[in-house]
Steps between C-alpha positions, in 0.01 A plus 500: 500500500381617845737295706873441538612191687858527628668146520825340523663183385466195729209648687224242567268770636546694173399190308194480728413855441522456136269204509258692723487792267450270191238308671297828563586610149679813597732636228831620639852584397776287673809689599784279643688708759819278473533560122365848456661789675225738413253268651691500818510887501135511436415244774711695755298803428188315622609272791848623597644144489577231248234239562295276266228430404348847508196604301465876405173634365600764246176680511512601878859390596361250757754244596435137633768285638475124480323451838243756404463381131439128590213599739319725245192383294505811308832665429564877526153611404 
């Protein structure tokens, strides 16, 4: 997997992000920041706040927040 999608329960934008990634056939690992302490720590290393959804490209550590992600035709390439 090249991507990590940080999400949280009850987040409509997170559902939209997953739908978008699936539509473009990107494979990703989902990490729920409400349920997974390690995911929270990992997210904080990249964006310094607990927000979701956030997409992390593991190849180059590029981070896209939701407003950036929804406007991308090609994601993190």
